[in-house]
N, C-alpha and C positions, 0 to 999 in steps of 0.2 A: 723555570718548572725543577722543582728538588724529586730527585729518582727515589722510586717506590711509594708515588702519592698517587694516591686513590682520585678518579677524577669520576664522578659520578655524572651521567647521561639521562637526562629529566626533561618530561614530555610533556608541559604548560598548555592549557586550553587556550592560545591564543592561537589568530590567523598567519603563523609562520611555519614554511615544512622543513625543520631543523629540533633537532633534541639541542637542550642547553645544558653546560659545563658549569656543574657546581663541586667545591670543595665537600668533606665528610664534615657531618657537625664536629663541635668545637671540644664536645663531651667524647673520652675514646668510645669506638659502639665499634660492637662487631663488623663484618663484612653487609652492607645492604642489598637484599636478594633485587633480582627484578620483580615487577609489580608490585613493589611498596609506596605508599602516600607517603610526602612527606610535604611541612611547608619550604618554602624557597622567597629569595627576596627576587623582587621582579621591578625595578626600578622605585618607583616608591609606593610600591604596592607590596603584600605578602601571597603570593599565590599557593592555591595545591598544585602540587606534581606530582607523577610519579616515573618512578626510575624506571628505564629501561635497557640499560647497562654500564659499563663500567670501563673504564679507559686509562691507561700512565699519562697519555698525551693527551695535550690539547691544545688552540689555535691560537689559544690566552695563554698568556702568564700569570704564573702562581701571584702573583698582587693584582691581578686583574680580578682575578674568580672571587666570587663569595661560598659562605659555607653557607650548608643546608643547615635553616634555625631550629625545625623541631621533626622527629619523626612520627606520622601519625598513630603506623600500630605495629604492634609487635610482632606482628608475620607477613607476607603477602599480602592483600587482599587481590590481587590479580595474579593466577594460576599461570604458570608457564606458557601454556597450552592455548589462554587469552591472550597476552602479549603477543604470539606469534601470528596469533587469528589478526588482533590489529592491527601489526606491523603491515599483513598481507595486503591489509585490505588499504592501507592507506597507501600503497604503494600502488594499487591496482587503479585507482578512482584519483590518483595525483590531489592528495588531501593532509594539509598541514596532521603528523600522527597525534599532535594533543587533541584535535577535536575533535580525530572518531575516537582517541581512547573514552573521554570523558562523554559519546554521545550518545549512550545507552546507561551512564548511570544514574543512580537517583541524584537528586538535587542536597540532600543531605550530605552525599556522601564525598561529590564539588567540592561541598565547602568545609570538605575535613572535618567534621563530624566524629566523634569516638563510636565505635559499635556497641550498643546496643547489646547485652547479652541477652542469646535465646532461649527458648524453651528448650526439654530435652527433644532428643531425635525420634519421630513418629514413628511405629512401627506400619507398613502396608501391611493393607486387609484385602484381601482380591475374592468380586464376589465373582463369582461362578458364570455365566450365561449359557443361558438353555435356549437360546437362538441355535439355527442350521447353518450352516454355510453352505450356499449349492459349490458346484464345480469349481465355479470361475472364480471364487472367493479362496476357492482350500486352497487351492494352482497357486493365488497372490499371496498367500499367508505364509504356505513354504519359502516361496522363492524369495521373501525379506526374513524366515527363521536362516535360512541358511545362507546367508551375507552378514547372518551378526561378526563382531568383531572386524571386519572389514568393510573398504571404503566401497561399495556400491550405489548407484542414483536410480530410484525408480520414478519410470512416469506410469502410475496409476489410473490409466482411464478410462472412467466408467458414469453410464448414464446418471441422469441425476435420481434419487433414491435407487442407487444399486445396492449401498451398503457399506461403502468403503471408509466412513467412521466402524464400522463394526473391526475392519481389518485394521485401521488404526488401534481400536482399544487390545484386539489379541494382540499384535506388534508388541503394542507398548507392555502387556503383559509377560509375556516372554523375555524384554529386557530387563521388565524391573525384577524377574526371580534372579536376575543374573548380580543386583547389585545395581545396575544401569540406570540412569536419570536417562530420562526423556522429554525432550520439545514438542510441542504441538504448536507452531505456527499459525495465528487468523488473521485473516487481511482487516479486516473491522472489530473496535471494540464490540458492536452492537451485537458479532456469535462470541464471544468470549464466555457471560455468563449459562448458553444452551450447552456449547463445549463444557464447559465445568462441570455443568451437570451431571451430562453424560457420564463423565471421567468420577465423578465424586461416586455415584451410584456404584458404577465398578470399582473403584479404587482405595475409598475412605478419605483419610485427610489429607493425603499425602500431595494432594491434589494442591497446586497454589496457581493463582492469574497474576500477571506482571502488564499493565499496560497504562496510559499517560491520565485517564479517569481515577486512577488510585491517589490517595495522600501523599506528598513528602517522605513521611515515618513509615504507611504498607509497604512501599517501596521499596524504602530502605532494608527493612525487614526481611520480605522477599529477598533481595537481592542476598543479602545476608543468608537464607538460609537456603535458596540456590549453593551457592558458596560453600557450607560446611555441611551439605549433603543433606540437608536436612528436607530437601523439596525432591521428591521421586520425580514429580509428572508438571511440568510445567507449560500451560495455557496461555501466552500469547501474542502479543503484538508484535512490530518487526523488530524492534527495540530490542528485544528478549532474545535476539541472534547476538548479541552478546554482553550476555551474564555471564558468572566466573564459572560454569559447569566443572566438576572435576571428575565425573565418571561418566560421558554424557556416552549411551550408543544407542540413538535412533532421535532423527531430526524427523519430523512431519511439516510439506508444509499445504496446507488445506487452500484449498481454492488457490493453488498455486500459479495461475493466469492473471490473478488480479490486478492491475494499478495499484491496488493500496500499497505493497508490497514493496513499492518503489516510493522513495522519501522525496516530494521535489524543491524543497526547500535547505539552505544550509548544506551539511554536510550528502548529498544524493546518490543514496545506495539502494541495493537491491536485497532486502531481505531473503529473496527468492537465493539468487546466485549466492550471495554468500553461505545460505544455511550448505549447499553444493558444496561452496569451499573450510567450510568447517569440517563439515564429514569426510571431506578427503584430507586435514590434516590429524584428525581423529580415529581415521578408518571405522566409520562407524558407517552403517546405512543409512540414506535418505529416500523420504520416501513426498513425489510433489504429486498430487492429488488433484484432479479435475475430473467435470464432466465436459469443461471445454477447453484444454489446453492448449498453451499461450505457443505461441506457431514458431520463439527459441526453442520450447520444450521439446515438442513434436519431432523440426528436425534432429535434434540432438538424442533424442528414442530413434529417427530412421538411419542417424549415421551410428547406431552405436552404441554409443557414448554411455545412451542411460538403456535399462532393461524396461522394456514397456509391457506393460500388465496390465491387461484390461476385462471391465466389467459390463456387460454389452446386455445384462437382462438387469429389473428392477428387481429388486430382495423378495417384494409383497409378489411377486409374477403378478403384481398390475397392471395392466399396459401404458404404454407411456398414452399421454395426453392429445386426446384429436387437435388439429391443429388450422383455424379457418382460416382466408382474409375478410373483412368486412370493404369492399370499396366506398370510401367516405365521397367522393368526388361527385360536385352538382348534390350534395345531401347537406340540407340544415340540422346542424348542430347545434344540441344544447348541454351549452357550457362545453362544447369537443368530442360531446357522445352523438351517436347517431341514433334516434330511430330504434334500431335495429338491434344494435347494441345492449341500451335500457330495457326492452323487451329479453332478453336473454338472462341478463339480471337480476329484474320481476321472477323468468321462469325458475332458478335457479333457487334463491328467495324462497319461494312458495315452495320446492322440493327440500326443506330444511340442509340447502349445501352452505358454502362458504366462501365468497368472493371477495378477490384482489382488483383491484385497480388500477395499472402500473401508468408511473406518468413520470420522468427523472427532471422535474421543474417543480421546484418547491415556490413559495409564493401565491398567489393571485392571477396575475398574470403576468408575461415576460417585459409585454409594452404600454407604455402609456402615450394615448394617440389622441390629437388633435384631428378630428371629422373637418375642418375646416380648411386646413392649411398644410396639413400631416407632420407638422411639428411633433418630434418623438422626447420623451424623456430622456435624457443622457446625464450618463457622470460625471463630475467639470472633473476627476481623476485621474475616468480609465477611458477610453476607449471601447465603451459599451454603453450599451440603455440601461434605465431605470426598475427594479420589477415595482411592481405594483401590489403588496402587502395591505389586504382588505381589511385583520384583524387589526395592526398595527397604525391602520392610517398612513402612511407611508410609502414613502419613492428609498428601494436598497440595491445600492449596488451589492454584485454577490459575490466583485473583483477586491474590493476596500471595504471600510470601514465608512463609507460617507452614507447618509442618509438624510431625507428631504420630506417635506408636510409633501402631501396634495393638493399640486395645483386645482385652483377653481377655476381662471381662466390664463387661455394660454396664452402663452410671456411675446408669441410674435406676432397673432390677430386678436387677442385679446377672446379671441371664440371662446367659450363657455363648454363646448362642445367636444368636451372628450373624452374619453370611456380609455378602459381598460382592453387590450388583445391578446388572445393568444389563453392560453390554459396552466393554469400550475395546480396544484394538492390543496387550497384554500377553495377554487374555483367548483372541483370537482366533488367535493367536502360538502359545498353551502349547494351541488344543485343534488346530488345525491339526499344532501338531508331534507329540504324538500320535496323529493319525488316521496323518497320511501322516511316520512314522522316516526315513524314507531319502530324501525331498525336500528340497533346500535351500531353507531357507525367510529373507527378509528381511523385516523390520519396518523401517519407514520412516517415522521421525514423530520434533518436535522434544527429545524425549526418547533416541534410540540415534542423534542424529547429531549431537551436543552435538563431540566431537573433534574437530578440524579436520582435515581431509581425511573424513575418515566420511565425509559426505553423498556426495562423489564416489566415493567404493570403492562405496559402495551403487551410487549410480545405473549404474556402470561396467558391474557386475555385472547388475543386472535388464538392461540395453541390449544385453549381450552374451550373456542366456539364462544364466549363471552359476547363476541363482537361480530357478525355475521359478516360485517359489510368493512375491508378494507383499504384505504387509501392508501401509495406508497411511493418511496421514489427507489432507489436501486439497494438503500441498506437494507431492502426484502428481498432482493436479487440474490442474496448469497447464504445459499448452505441452510439456510431456515427451513427445517419442517416444522407445516401444515397439515395434519393428518385429517384436517374437515377438509381442507380448499378443494372446490369441486369445477370454477372458474378462474381462469385470469385473462384479463384482457386490457392488453396493452395498447394505449388510446392513441397514441403516433410514434408509429414505429418507424417515421422517414428522416426523423433526426438526423443518423447515421450514411446515408446513401450519396451524398453526395460530398461531400468533408472535402479540404483542402487537405488532411490530413489521410497517409498512405494507413494509417492502422485504426481509421475508424470504424472500415467494412469491419476488422477482425473482433474490434469489442460491439462492435454494434452485435454482428450475428451472438456474443458468448453469452453478452446480457439478455438477448429475447429468448437463447435457448435456456439460461439459470431463470428467469423470470415464469418461460413455460413449465418449468421443472417442477416449481410449488405445487404444480395441480394435482391433483389424483395422486399421491404417493402411500394411499393404505387402503384406503374399502374398493374403491371404486377409479376407472380410468375418467382423465377428468377433462377440459374441454378448456381451448386458448382459444384466444378471438383476436386479431389483429388488425387493427383500422389504419387503412394506410391510402394515400392518396396516387399507387404505384403498386397496385398488385398484381402488374404483370414485369417488375423488374427480377429477374434474375437471381438475385439476390434474396427477395424474399423467396418467392418459390424453392430457394435449396434449404432456407429455414425451416417454410412448411411441411417439407421430408422430414426435418427432425435427424440428415446426417452429418453429423459435424467433425468428422470423417473425409467425405469427399466432398466434402466446399470447401474444412481446409486443405488438402491438396489440391482445389485449383485454385483456389488463393496465394500456397505459396508457388507453384509456378507461376503465376506474376511475378511475384515477389522475384524470382530465380530471374526470369529474361530481363528484371529491372535494377537488379543488385540491389535491390535493398534488403534488411535485415530477415531471418539471420542469415543469408546467401553476404551480405557484406557486411564491417564496422561502423559506429560513427559517434561523434563525440561534437557538442556543441560546447562555445566557449558565448560564454554572454555577458553585458555590459548595457548599464543604464545610468542615467546620472540623471538632472532634473531639465536639461536644456540636451537635445537632439545631436551634436556638433559631434562633443567629447566620448560619447561611448563607440560612436560612428567611426571617429578618426583613431581610434585606439585600436579595436579592433582592424579599421584597414593598416596599422603599423606592425601586428602581428601580420595579416594575413603577406605581406610584403617578406617579412619574415622570413615565412611560410616558404614560400616560393622559391628562394633563396637556396633551398636545402634541398631542391631535388630527389624527393627520397620519391621510390617507383613504385606504383600501386596505392598513390594517395592523394585525392583531389579537396583542394581549398576549394568552398562555396560559399563567397560572401564577402563582406559583409555585408548584411540585409535586415532592414528593421521584422521585430517579430510579428505573427500576425497578428497581433494586440500592442501596435507599436507603443500608446501608451499606457502606464498600470502606474496604478496610486501618486500615481503627480511625474512617476521617472518614462522619460523615453525609452524604449529600449531595442538594441540591436545584434543579430547573433550573427558564426562563423560556425558553418557546417562541415566539421572532418571529416572526411568518408575513407574508406579503405578496406580492400580484398582479406588483407590479414590481417590482428591482432599486433604484432611486433611494431611494422613501420606506424600504426598509429600511436600505441605508446612512445614512440622515439619523437612523433613527433608535440606528441601532449607534453612529455619532459620539458621539451627545448622551449615550446610556447610557455608552459610553466616559469621556468629561470627571468623571460624577458620579460612578462608580467610580473614579477617580483623587484624587477631592477627599473620596469619605465614610470617617471614623473607622472608622466599622464591618470597610468592608472592607479594612482594613488589618490586621484579628484573621479573616479568612476568607480562604482563597486562591479564587479567582476564573478564570473564564477564558471567553474569545468563541471558540466554533464555526459559521465560515459555512460554509451550504449541509453541515449536518452529517449522516456515511451513519451515525454510532450513536448512538441516542438513549438508554441503556441510562448 
């Protein structure tokens, strides 16, 4: 190696846990800074890379190294603070640095496209609010204000309708007046237009969105606006945590309990947890808001890591909705609806109220069954039943892309006595259309909102009561504000009561309380009706009291006794292949290697088949690693990834590592 030669360490979007050494471009250039995009040769390809470091030494000789072919930008597109954040994120999740660096970037940036010119900077114009804050809101806002320019995580726990969004707006106003940028993270794209509208009404055109439904060009321009400081307030989904802020002064994670903040494929990261890390690196406050906080967040608040702010009252002074259970045992149901529930729907519609029916299953029915021999339509690629979709006249797997026509005869016994069993949103729509032919009905699920703009149109109609009767999945459970909603009916509340997943009860409680919170937010106290076959179940009794803190504390006590998160830390190594032997053998090799490490306080469980053993034609196995402390857990994970990257068997199997997994399937 020639003395004084600069070696550039470049991150590439490839599944390798290392940086790659390159020589400077052949033409003389000044020292290229961290965060600069470059084009480099990689095998027979030319790839876009990001410079993450410099060195005067390399493990390879000078003759073995190739030179950077082209510098894409005159100045770094990735600020130094973002580069540091990417490095720490990659280290925590044991994921290739290059894949992390490119995970949140627009496709045009990953392709090396030149940056377009941006319009002049937009000055922020703040509209004063005439909403009077109550005592608890004032206290919360003052606490956030006092934490400006310092790292302080807050849990803002407030009942549904308690005015959390108004706190976000006021806190954003304080930060913007100090020339700081604000990031508002929301769990779903469906919440982005509603949140954006409220911020635009207050702050004008200095508000932008960032999510996957935007076109590649729109995402690229939004990314650059953030980098240049033209965007003061950004409302976005989880990938927004990787935007190139230069003056970030406040991060808000709305509905922080929502599992959508955790990426479940590829680079599996939690945007909520990384929001806390980014705030720490930038010395700014981060607000985690929810009516039903995640147990990990509650634990951090109880242990003093987060400051706990509470909003126990609704901002409108309207009482929380009354909640009752309907025992549907031995009752005849019409499309899943009991006679008592239909009667209450009719009563609210007569009183010019608005009604929401919640069922977390799209399609017409989750099962297609032969009454003669009990044959059920199964997906040939997954260990799952096919869902009957009446409008498409098809049987569809919700876990893969498999789709088939509806059988007219049973393939086992040739009987024609085939029937859909169970309920979905399509079936509720059909039953209610027949029952209430004069009433406008809106079905809001992922099937009905595929066209661009369709979701916004349906939500606008719901908000302005153009549709008195709503049917929806969990898309409607997350922070939506329907001022005219008087009745919320939960059609089937029993799904999470007997799950093998230890988080199922927590999620069910959060979902039911969130759905119930849509009722009676403005004009008068609403009503919530829960249909169940287990009216005496202890969990449903606690939910009926709407005392989430008490319910959470009892479940946290159970978790403590069982040493489950947040009282322990988990990681999953998953492996899958077209044959079951290969992934099981690979994980067995890892298990044997880890047993010999004998690290105290770490348990290795498995390998075992995943709860859904076969999915998308692949057989799936998993190895669970449990530890009381994070340090030994990460020691085990570092050792595991080093073995996997060297293993010949791993090249024949798809494997992934999930730190702090939320899904065990």
